[in-house]
DRENMINU-461722 format. One record per residue (C-alpha): residue in one letter; x, y, z. Coordinates in steps of 0.05 Angstrom, whole numbers, plus 5000, padded with zeros to 4 digits. Example, Ala and Ser with C-alpha at 12.3 -4.5 7.8 and 13.67 -1.06 7.14 Angstrom:
BEGIN
A524649105156
S527349795143
//
This chain:
BEGIN
M241995791523
A240795481586
R234395211572
D237294861501
A243894591540
A238994281599
A234694001543
R239393681512
D242693401571
T235893051584
E234992791531
T241692371533
M240592191598
D237891571634
V231691881661
E229191461712
T220891481695
I216491071656
D209991201613
I203690861635
V199190901575
F192590581558
P189090621496
D182490901481
L176690691441
L179191041374
G186290671378
L188991351414
L193891311475
H193591671541
G197391581604
K200991901655
T209491961664
V211691731735
P217491581770
T219990851764
Q219290751834
R211490901840
R210690451776
E206590001808
H202690541845
P194790571823
T195691191779
H189091631773
Y185691911718
A179292301703
I173991821666
T172192281616
V179892221588
M177391521563
V170191771528
Q173092321498
G172292301420
L175992731375
D172393291383
L173793381456
G166193311473
F163292971539
L158892411532
E152692371571
L152091621577
E151291351650
P155691151688
Y161091661649
S162392351636
T158292961665
S151592511682
V156792231745
G160592901754
F166892571725
P169791971769
D175891731778
M178791171744
E184990811759
A190690501709
S194389831737
I201289761705
D200789131664
V208188951687
G208888411631
S208688931580
T213389421603
R218889571551
P224990061537
W222990641499
L225191311465
Q230491691509
G232291311551
R225091231589
Q220090561602
R214090441571
A208090021597
L201489861578
A194789941644
W189489591654
T184090091679
H178989991730
F173590481769
A176190751829
D172890191869
G176489631830
R171189471789
P173689411717
L172589891662
P167789651610
L171490231565
D177789781572
S180089581491
R185889161516
R181288721572
Q176388571519
L181788401470
A183487971532
T177087641552
I175487411480
C183487151483
Q180986731539
R175086441513
W178786161468
A183185901517
A177885581557
L176485161487
G184585011496
Y187285471442
Q191686071444
P190686641396
K196486871354
A197187521314
G201487991270
Y199888611222
E202488951170
M202489671173
E202090081114
F203790851125
F205491471089
L212191921098
L210392601091
S214793221081
S208893661102
R202593581149
E200094281126
P197794141074
L199493391080
T204993261022
K207892541010
L215192601017
P218592610948
V221791940933
P225491970866
E228391240862
H222190950883
R221190240856
V215989710876
Y218589350950
G225089840951
I229789901011
G233990411030
A233491080980
G228590670930
A224090730994
D225891341030
P231591861023
T231492091081
G233491521122
T226891531173
I225590921158
E231490561180
A230591011248
I223690811257
T225990031242
A231590141300
A227490451352
A221889971349
Q226889411348
L229389771417
A223189781441
D221989101431
L216389171373
R219388561338
V219888851263
E220488271206
G220788681148
V220589391112
N219389561050
S216490141003
E209690010967
F206790120900
T205490890918
P211391280926
S212591501003
Q208290981016
V212490431065
E209489771091
V212289511166
S210488771180
L211288711260
E212687931292
Y207587421289
Q206287311371
D199787141425
A194287651403
L194288141457
T202288301458
A200588391381
A196788811387
D199989261442
C205989281393
A201889571336
L198990091377
L205490351406
F209090301340
R203890851309
E206591281356
L213591131359
A213891201284
R210791901292
Q215792091343
V221991821302
A219792181238
Q218192821274
Q225092831303
H227692691234
G224293261202
I218692971168
D212292651189
V207192041184
T200091881169
F196291241178
M189891541150
A185791071110
R185891481049
P190492121060
F191092240980
A185992180928
D190991970875
A192991420912
V190990860951
G189890721025
N193690471082
G192089881115
M193189511177
H192188691152
V190988281210
N194287551206
L190887021252
S190886311281
L190585891333
A195685581381
T194284881411
P196884691485
D203084291450
G203984971410
S201984601336
N197685081290
A190584871296
F189085181232
Y193684691193
A191383981175
Q195983461142
D191482981117
D186883591081
A188583711010
E188884401019
G192484321089
L187284751126
S183284511186
E175784511191
V177184951256
A180585431203
R174785351154
W169285491205
F173586091236
V172986441161
A165686321160
G164786661219
L168587221197
L164787331127
H158287131163
H160087861209
H163688131144
E158288761152
A158788951221
L166588751231
A166989371186
A165389891238
F171689661278
A176289461216
A173490131174
P172890651229
T172291301207
V168891791157
N174891721117
S176090981105
Y169790871058
K175091281010
R179390671011
L174290181034
T171290030963
P171089570899
G178989620859
M183389750925
L184589120947
S181489271012
G176188761029
Y170689061001
W167288450983
A164487811034
N169787311009
W175886921022
G181786610971
W187586120963
D192986690975
N188287110939
R189487950952
L183688070916
A179087780968
T177687991036
I180487351078
R186587061033
I189586431061
P197386451045
G200885911017
Q204985791062
R202785101109
G204484761166
P206485281232
S205585871180
T198485701166
R194686301183
V187886691155
E189587401132
H183787931144
R185488561086
M179388971112
G182489421168
D185590061155
G191290451193
S186390821233
A182990241266
S183990061334
P188789401344
H185989251403
L177789341390
L179289021314
T182488341331
A177388231392
A172488331336
L175287911289
L177687371344
A169887371363
A166487301294
G171886691281
L169986401359
H162886491333
G164286091270
V167385521310
Q162485471357
E156785411306
R161184981255
M158785421201
A159985211125
L164985551086
A163385791016
D167285760961
P173386080952
Q173786670906
I176786590835
G180887110810
D178687870804
A172187940855
D171188650830
S170188320764
A166087700776
P164487690852
N162487070875
T157687390920
D153088060925
R155288180995
H160188771009
A162589271060
P157489781083
T159190451043
S159590911094
L161091001172
P153691041186
D151990451151
A157990081187
L154790301253
A148490071234
A150189411216
L154289311276
Q148789461319
A143988971284
D149088441294
Q147188221355
E150587611358
L157387991348
C155488541397
A154887881449
F161587781452
F163188581478
E161488941541
P155189281524
D157589991548
L162789911499
I158789841448
A154290441468
V160290821484
Y163890701411
T158190831373
E156691461406
L163391701394
K163291471325
S156191721307
R157592491328
E163792391283
C158992251225
E154592791241
R160193311249
W162693071176
A155593161149
Q155693911176
A162593991144
V164494461083
T169394211047
D174194570999
W171994050947
E165194450953
Q167795050946
R171694970888
E165994580858
Y160395070865
S162895790884
R164795910823
V158595850777
Y152895930837
//
C-alpha cells in the first residue's frame, strides 16, 4: 500500500527530470532520463543501442558494435526541441556523436537536417505535415480491434471512439506541443487519423515520431492500446503516414505556387514531383520498411503502389491537393505507420531535390483509377527484399545519405527479411497440418 501511495504521489508531482531521446534507424526511441540541471551535459550510451534491430542482435559493421568493442557515443540535447511531456516531465530530442565529438553517421535526425541544409543553400526551407493513421485495440494478445458500435466515416466522439481515449491523446499531444490539427475516424471501425500541424520539416518529423509514442502511452493508461503497424488486420485497410511537403522562400511565400500557371503549380513543384517519381521504387525501402508493409502496399489500397501523380486524386501515389496559394503542397501517400518520419522525409526531400537539380520533366497526371487503368507500368516493389535491392541499386538517391546509414539500415532490414523467411506462421499450420 505504501508503494502504491508513493507511486500516486510521483505521478502527480512536478518531477524535475527530462527525457533526452533520439530515434534509431527503425524510427524507435532510445534515451535517458536525467535531472533537469544536467540537461546540457553530454549523456553517454553504448553504441550498440543505435544498431540493434528488433531481434536485439548486434551488427559486425565497422566502426560499430562488436567489431570495435562496443564504444560509447554521446547524445547532446537539441535545446530547441524541449517540450512538456507526460506526468510533469520534459522531453527533448538529441544529436548523437562519437565520444571524440564526430557526428554519428547513423543519426536520422541529422540526416534530415543535412538535406534541409542543402535546400537552404538554394534559398528554400522545407515544410512538412503528417497524417497519422492507427488502430485502437481492445487487446494486443490476440490483436483485437476496439469495438465502435456507433462508427461512421469521419466520425467524432463516440462515432470514432466510445472510450474517449482519442480525446485524451489529443489533449496530451496539445500539452506536449505536438500541434494536432484534427482527429477523425477512418473508413474501418476502430481506425482513426490524426493530422499534425504543418511546420518546418525537422520539427514536424520530431512531432510525428513523438506522437506515436505518446498515443500508445496514453491509450495504455486508459486500458486499451494502439498500433501503427502497416496492415495489422487482413479484413481492413492499412495504416498510412502520408507526408505533405512544400518549400518556403526567404520571404515566407510558397515556392510550389505559381499565380501565372494555369494549374497554380510552379516549375519547382513540377521538378520536385518528377524527382519523387524518378526514385519511386527506392523510396519504398523507407516508406514501407517492414515485411508487413507489403500487405498494404498493393493495388486497391490507395497506398502509393503506382509511380504516378494526380490532381487531387487519392488513387495516385503523389496527390496535389486542390488548395493553392500558401497551402499549395505535395502529398506523398506511400508511407505507412511503421516508417521512420526522419528517414522517410529525408528520402522524399532528397528525391525532390534531385528532380529540381536536374529539372526533370514531369509525366502526365493520372486520370481516374490507376488500378483499373494505370498510365504507367512502373510500380512499387512487391516485397521488402525487392525494395532494399531497389534502394541499393539507386546510387543517385543513396548519394544524398551517409554511406554508413545506408549500409546499417539495409543490414538491419535484411536480417528482418531473413527472420520472416524462416518463420512458420499460423496460416501455414492451419492450411497444411490438417491434410498432410
